[in-house]
Steps between C-alpha positions, in 0.01 A plus 500: 500500500359494142827349372467191726154401374601409139801307629285301742245439228767364265637267765150377593433420131830314472426301817151425369639366171753283681234362736265432205770312307589291804133422555447408131812278502388321822158439354637367175739271688223347710249467215754334269598224753294220337651580161857515637451177700367324191801613290740390772318162526536437124868597509569273798317209341703548183824506705400181684417330169839597353669356807298183451338542840161334543353777721257751360333799659124512479358812664626815677404536867439843648554628854695767684723392788567641842844342522800598281532275200721539191317677217340245273180327399324195637359224269331163538678208334291305253413141598683498835312788665820624669601864511774652283651839575680687221756755625852624429815457705738798490866401482788736408257740334345230282141389538467122479141394426398202713195310608436322827281196518318494831357184648164474669685519832615851412866404450708589194573176324722634228632824362481480119709736279287636215706526187838389364686797649339448841608136494862608436489753781339275763834323558658834596229598751593399857265247652446729800353774277262255338397375844420855610256537207355154576440593866329827404268316265421236762427779754256661253321168445484442878355850553208428270635430153324595186122483467391187317 
């Protein structure tokens, strides 16, 4: 019976370390969201400027959703007041960064490839796959959308 106690103690310490690291990583991930959203916004604005697109993102919008939505980040568009959702489409193991401009009606107006490589790959992505992402985004907006 004495031999079991050190083994259980070692396992409990290991589980405690793993739980602590997971908790610390989760806390760091949630605390750093404003910084990550700001870096992504600057990168997207730079990409839009290089593509000679007039749209610019102004502020990040925060809100969790109860409906499934592709992982990404919500922004407000400068001047127009529309929403812009930055996400990635997965195709053949390649992540294609995209943005979706969303009208005030809650419909996706346009899916915009973000970057030169994404613009090249958009022709190869089936329209049906793009429509699946568009419908998921529209469903998230209809279910409450981001907080303004």
